[in-house]
Every structure is written in C-alpha cells, then in structure tokens.
N, C-alpha and C positions, 0 to 999 in steps of 0.2 A: 542055635543060641538066640535068645530073644534080644531085642534092642536094649532092654533094661540091663540084661546081663552083660552085653557088650559095652554099654556105657560104664557100668560098674568096673569092669575089668580095665578099661582104658583110663578112666578119670578119677576113680575113688581114692587112689593112692597118691594123687597129686595134692599139693598143699597151696594155700593162699596166704598172702601177707596179712590179711585182716585189716589193712589200712585203707582209709578213704582214698580213692584215686579216680581221675577222669570224671569229676562231678561238678555240678553247679551248686554253689553255696554262698551264703551271706554271713558276714562277720557280726557277732553279737557278744554281749557280756565281756567286753575287753577289759583287761587289767594287767598290771605288772605284779609278778610274784614268783614263787619257786615251786618246783615239783620235787618231792622228796627224793625220788630215784636219781634225778639229774643233779640235785644239790650234793648228794652223797658222792656221785662220780666226780664232781668238781673238787670236792675236798680231798678225795683220794689222789687226784691228779696234781692239783696246784696248792691245796691247803687254803684256798681263798674262798670263803663262803659267798662273798659278794658276787663273784662271777657266775653263781648259780641262778642269778636273776633272769627271768624270762618274760617276754610278752605273751600273755595267755589269752585265748578267746575260744568261744564256741562257734562252730560253723553250722548254720541252720538252713533248712530248705525253704521253699516259697511259703509254706504254711507256718514257718517258725519252729518246726520240730528240729531238735538237735541231731545232727548227723555225725559230728565228731568234735572232739576238743583238742586244740592244737597249741603248741608253744614254740617260740623262736628265742634262742639265747640272745641277750642284750649286750653282753660284754662286761668287762671288769670295771669296778669303781662306781657303778650307778647305784643310787640309793632310792628305794621306792617310798612313796608316802604311806602313811598308816593304812589307808584304804586301798592302796594299789592303783589309784587313779592316775598318778604321774610319777616320773623319776627325775632325779637331779644328779649332777656330777660335780665334784669339787674343782675339776680342771677344764671341763669342756661343755659346750652346749649341744654339739652335734653327735649323733650316733656314729660309731666306727663302721665303715662299709664292709669290713671283713666279718663282722658278727652276723649271725643268721637273721637277726632283726634288721640289720643294716642291708643285707641282701634282699630281704622282703621289701624294705622301703625303696631301694633302687629299682627293683623289678616293677613296682607299681608306678613310681613317679617317672623314671627315665625310660623304661621299656614299654609300659602299657599307656604312658602319657595321661595318667589320671591326675586331675587337678585337685590337689589336697589343700591348697590355700583356702582359708575360710572355714576349714573343718577343725582347726586346732593344730597343735604342734605334735611332732612325732614322739615327744616325751609325755604326751597326754593320751592315755589309752582310748578315750572316747572318740578321738579323731577317726578311728577305724570303724566304729559301729555303723552298720547299715550298708557297707560297701559289699557288692557282690562280684564274684569272680568264678571263672572256670578253673578248677584246681587239678594239678597233676603231681604225682610223686617224682621227685628228682633226687639224685645222689648228692649228699653234702658231707663234709668232714665234721666229725663230732669231737667233743672234748676227749682227749686221749688219742686222737689221730685216726679213729675208725671212720670208714665210709658207710653211711647208712642213708636210707631214703627219707626224704622230708617233703612235706606238702608245700607247693608254691603256686601262686596264681599265674595263669597263662593267657587269660582274656578277661577284660572288664565287662561286667554285665549290667551295671547300673546300681541303684540304691534301693534298699528295702526299708519301708517305714510302717510302723504299727501293724505288723502282720501282713502287709501287702507289698507288692513290688511297685516302686515308683521309678520308672525309667526317666531318662533325661527329658523326654517329651511324653507326658502322660496321656494327653488327648489323642495324638496320632497313634499311640499304642493300641487304644481301643478300636480305632478305625482300621488299623492294620489287621486285627483279628478277623474283622468282617471281610476285608478284601481277600485275605488268605483263604477264608472259607469258600468264597466264591470261586477262586482260582482252582481249588482242589476239590470242588463239589462232587466230582465223580468218584471219589474214594471214600471208604467207610471211615478211615482215620488217617491222619498225617503221620509220616514217619517221625521218629524222635529228632532226627537231624533237621527236618523241615520246621518242626515246632521251635527248636532252638534258634535256628537262623531267622525265623519270623520275629521272634522276640528281639533279636539283635538289630533288626531293621530300624526300629525307632531310636536307636542309640546313635545313629550316624546321619550327618547332614548331606552326604553325597554317596554315590555308588562306589567310587574308588576306595574310600576309607572302609566302607562296608565289605568290599571284596577282599581287601587285605586281611581284615579280621576274620572273615568267614573261612578263608583258605587255611587259617591256623586251627580251625576246629577239626578234631579227629573224625575221620570218616568221610569228609567232604570230597577230598581229592580222589577217593576210591569210587565215588558214585559219579559216573560220567555224565548222566543226565542232570543231576543236581549241580555239578560243577559248571556245566554249560549254562544253566540258568543263572548261576551266581555271576559268571563272567559276562553275561549278556547285558549290555548297557542300554538296550532298546526298551520300548514300552512294555514288552513281554518279559523282560529280564526280572530276576528275583527281587532286586531292590526297587526298581521302578514300578513294578506291579503291586508292591505292598506298602510303600511309604505314602504318607498322606500329604 
C-alpha cells in the first residue's frame, strides 16, 4: 500500500470545522449590524429583533488579506447608528458582560491588559480597527442555549496600520529582525514559532512579561530547546538576545 493510499484511508473521511483557529489576525472594517441567520434565530427564540445586533468585523493577515469575518452578539436594547459606526442604549452606557461582545471586551481589557483608552468607546466600532491578536476557537453559549465554538483572542500582537504592522516599538522591531537572523544564521529558515516569538519581543519592555506571554503560545511548551531559550534571562536568552 502506498503512502498516499494509507493517508487517504486514514484521513480522507475525517472532517474539519472550516472555522479560523489558532491564527494571528488583525481587526478591520468594524461595524455594528446584523447577520440574517442570527437575526432569524433571535426572532424565533425571543421575538426581539434588537437582540440580533452584533459587533461585526473582518480579520486580516499582515498583508491585509481577509482571513475570516466574525460577529459577537451585543445584547438586547442596543440601537445602531445608520452607518453602523456606533450603538446607543436607552437605559445604559456600558455593555453587559454576559453578551459575547462583553466577553470579548473583558478578555481584551481585563485578561490581555490591552490599553483601550484613547482609541474610542466600546460603543464605537472604530475603536477596534487595527488591533492584532492570536485567535482560538472556544465554546460559548448561543441564543437558544446551544454550545458552539466562537473565535476569541488569546494574545495581543500589536497594531496594524495602512497595510503594515506597527508594533509598540517600531524601530526596535526592525533591529530585532537583524539580531534574530544573526542568532539563527546556521539554519535555512526559522521555525514558525521562532518567527512568531521574535515578533513578540518588541511588544514587551522586560523578559518576565515576554516569558508569560510566550508560554501561552501553542507549541512552545512542547519544544524543550525553545522553552529553555524563552526562560533563559541571561544574555543568550530569547528576549535578551533579540530586544534592542
């Protein structure tokens, strides 16, 4: 039996979710609006069209190409502006934390410690444009009580502007690439994990914060040598040898 036949027999009858998962992507084209299929489900469940409102956006790669389009339910009573740029509520100013949009907001602000002040309000869609995260599928309760996967950020990557990435420290980022190339000069190409972690170096002011974030990246803990480099706080350690 050939390797192709063996692969076909073992894997071709398996299925995939078709959903974006374990990817780096930046938020673009944010707005508040509805998706027909979600709005119909809400009407069937509660009879309230307003609760079909969602925060909608595209997720793009470093080149600005759209990878996926996503939506997080905002909750009941919110009214979108005509162009979808903002929402208002007759009784409150803050988003309810139990809504998927509220969960997204809490994840970014409280867990990933992203400073959103100065970018706008959570009721303004443009506040999110340009922010980059590592995204993973997680289980969430939907309208009607079903448990389905939904994309959520797990790591902050920085900001994207005008088709290019602008990390918190743009100048050190370019120096980091040179330093990393020297360090790994003996290899033809860096592993995907090394590339990802090298980009992250410029986002942190000290090795400790970098280490905490790096250990959350899928695959790092399974690579003994890479993990040893990440945890090394000496001059040959991952962060120390790459930061400017």
